C-alpha positions as CSV (number, residue, x, y, z in Angstrom):
1,X,0.0,0.0,0.0
2,X,2.8,2.4,0.8
3,X,4.4,1.9,-2.6
4,X,1.1,2.5,-4.3
5,X,0.6,5.8,-2.3
6,X,4.2,6.9,-3.2
7,X,3.5,6.1,-6.9
8,X,0.3,8.2,-6.9
9,X,2.0,11.1,-5.2
10,X,4.8,11.0,-7.8
11,X,2.3,10.8,-10.7
12,X,0.5,13.9,-9.3
13,X,3.7,15.8,-8.8
14,X,6.3,14.5,-11.3
15,X,8.4,17.7,-11.0
16,X,9.0,16.8,-7.3
17,X,9.4,13.0,-7.8
18,X,12.9,12.8,-6.3
19,X,12.1,15.0,-3.3
20,X,8.8,13.2,-2.6
21,X,10.5,9.8,-2.7
22,X,13.3,10.9,-0.4
23,X,11.0,12.5,2.1
24,X,8.4,9.7,2.0
25,X,11.1,7.1,2.8
26,X,13.0,9.1,5.4
27,X,10.6,11.5,7.1
28,X,7.8,9.9,9.2
29,X,6.0,13.2,9.6
30,X,5.9,13.7,5.8
31,X,4.8,10.1,5.3
32,X,2.0,10.6,7.8
33,X,0.8,13.8,6.0
34,X,0.7,11.8,2.8
35,X,-1.3,9.0,4.4
36,X,-3.7,11.5,5.9
37,X,-4.2,13.3,2.6
38,X,-5.1,9.9,1.0
39,X,-7.6,9.2,3.7
40,X,-9.2,12.7,3.4
41,X,-9.4,12.3,-0.4
42,X,-11.1,9.0,-0.1
43,X,-13.5,10.4,2.4
44,X,-14.4,13.3,0.0
45,X,-15.4,10.7,-2.6
46,X,-17.4,8.7,-0.1
47,X,-19.3,11.8,1.1
48,X,-19.8,13.4,-2.3
49,X,-23.6,13.0,-2.0
50,X,-23.5,15.0,1.3
51,X,-21.9,18.3,0.2
52,X,-21.4,19.7,3.7
53,X,-19.6,16.6,4.9
54,X,-17.5,16.4,1.7
55,X,-16.5,20.0,2.2
56,X,-15.2,19.2,5.7
57,X,-12.9,16.6,4.2
58,X,-11.9,18.9,1.4
59,X,-10.9,21.5,4.0
60,X,-8.8,18.9,5.8
61,X,-7.3,17.7,2.5
62,X,-6.4,21.3,1.6
63,X,-4.7,21.9,4.9
64,X,-2.7,18.7,4.5
65,X,-1.8,19.7,1.0
66,X,-0.4,22.9,2.3
67,X,1.7,21.0,4.8
68,X,2.8,18.6,2.1
69,X,4.0,21.5,-0.1
70,X,5.7,23.2,2.9
71,X,7.6,20.0,3.7
72,X,8.9,19.8,0.1
73,X,9.8,23.5,0.0
74,X,11.5,23.4,3.4
75,X,13.6,20.4,2.4
76,X,14.3,21.9,-1.0
77,X,15.7,25.1,0.7
78,X,18.1,23.0,2.8
79,X,19.2,21.0,-0.3
80,X,20.0,24.3,-2.1
81,X,22.0,25.7,0.9
82,X,24.0,22.5,1.5
């Protein structure tokens, strides 16, 4: 399941493939964010017939997506400095 999740993330963000793979394998916080994004996205689909509920999961997903991007940006800055 983890490999499938990693593959989906890389398919969605091919420009960040190397960084995603590195963080996913070495950063448990990043991996947790990715897993939670997956759960929220699945929940949005399950609740699509109840717009208010789907919107709650969309808000969660969007927050996690921001954390996901922040992790990639933060790590990228360190790579550029080092």
